[in-house]
N, C-alpha and C positions, 0 to 999 in steps of 0.2 A: 472653525464648526471644531464641534468636542470629538474626541477621539472613536468612541463609537460610532458617531453619524458616518464619521470618515471612514471609519472599517466597514459601517454595513452598506456605506455607497460605492466602494473600493470592493468589494468581495461578491457583491452582485454583479455588477459589473461584470467583474471579469470571471466568475460565475457564470454568468450567462452565455458569452464568450466560448469558454471551454467547453461546456454543453453542445454549442455549435458545433465548433470546430472536431468536437470526439464523434457527435453522431453524422457530420459531413464527411470525415474519414472513415468512422466504421473501424470495427475491430480492435478499437484501444477500449478502455473501461470506465466513464465516468464516474461509478463509485468509485473505483479502485484511487480515481485521482481525485476526488472529495476526500476517503480516507484519509491520504496524504496530508493533503488542506491542513484535516481538521490536525492530523500529528506535527507540522508544523507550527501551527499555535501553540499547541500542548508543549511541544518540546520549546519554546521560548519566544517565536515568531523572531530569529535574527540569523544573521549569516549562520552560526553555531548550530541550531537548529536548522538551517538548508543542510547543510551536512550529515548531521544526525539523522533524520527521515531519510534521507533518501539512501544512506548506508544502513540504517537500522530496518528498512521498509524494503532494502534488498535482500538483507540477507534474510526476514520471517520467510520471504520469498522463496529462496533458497533451502531453507531447511523443510518448507512446510511441502515443494511439490518432490524435493526427493522422498519424504516422506510418502505423499504419493503414488510417486514411482513405487520405493517399498513396497507399501499396498499391492499395487496393481502387478508389478512383476513377482513377488517374492511368493510361493505359494504356501504362506504360511495361513491361509483361508482355509484351505483345505485340511489341514490339522486342528486348528481354534475356531474355523466358523467366520464368518466375513465380517460379520460388527465385532467381535471380539479381536480379531486380528488388525482392525482399526483401530481400535481402538488403543491396542497394545502399544501399534506402532507409533499412537499420537503423542499419546502418554510418554514413549523414551525421549521423542522427541523435543517436546515440549522442556522437560527435565533439561536437553541438552541446548538448547536457545537458552533456557537460564542461565545454566550455569555459564554457558560462553559470555554473560554480561559481565563476567571478569576482564574481559579485553574491554581497553577502553575503545575502541570501533564498534563492538556491540554492547555497550554499556544500556541504551537505551533500552529495556525490555518492550515500555508500550510501543515504540515502535516497531521492534520487532513483532510484538503480537498483532501492529496493525497489518504489516505485509503476510504473516502468514495467516491470519482469517479474512483476508481478501484472497488469497490462493487458494485456500480451501471453500469461499463463495465461488470461486470461479470453477472451480474443479468438482463440486458434488450440483452447481447449476447445471452444469456442461458434464453430464455423464459420460461422453462421445468423446470429450479434451481426458477423462480420468483413466487413461492407460498408458500402456510401456510408449507404443509406438506415438500418439500423441505427445507426450512429453518427450521424444527424445526427435522430433522433426522442428525442423529449424521452418517457424510459422507463426503466422500471432494465434492459431490456435493452441500453441504452447505456452502453460502457464510459468516456464521458466524467463518466458521473453514477452508475453503479453503484459503480466501482471506487472511487473517491475517497470515498464517505458511507464505505462499510463501512472502507474505512483510516480516516479519522475516527474513526469511531465505536469503533476497535480503538486507537486512540491514547489516545482517552480512559477507557476501560478499562484502557488499560497504565498512565498516569496515579493513577487511582482506584486500581489494585492499589500502587502504590509507594507512596502515602499508607496505605493500609491495614496493608502491611507494615511503619510506620514506626511505625504505631500498636501495632501486635501487639506490636512489636519493644521497645518502653518498657513497656505494661501485661504482656507474657507471666514466665513464669521466667526470671529470668536463665541456667538452665545446662540449660535442653530444649534 
């Protein structure tokens, strides 16, 4: 079986399973899992990519959730206005995570950006989670927990799909 067909079948089957699992369990974010899945393949689709994806996505979540906590808890909005305060906090945090790429563990700027973006997607689409209480409680409503968990599961599904694709490629008909 050719590599594109084997990858398509592998990701389709496991993507369906992941969707069923995430929707059945509830609280975890299938869209964040699919973002990490893409990050894994964007990062090379191998064992090193799995590690890079999990670490960089989690780092992006840490930076973004902390930025969200600063936006929500520090009274900068009363001085600058809400949108300007948020923009300043985001600008500083982005500069910091890009500068952090000098450290080997945080070298994947795209991977960090995926985690960062997923976190702000979660926070801005769930305004009840974008406050200091929600960001400091130990629940799946906390971006510090639910986003990296969802992304790590997605990275593991991606790793599994890559292995399954390789197996299908070796066992299927050569010209399929």
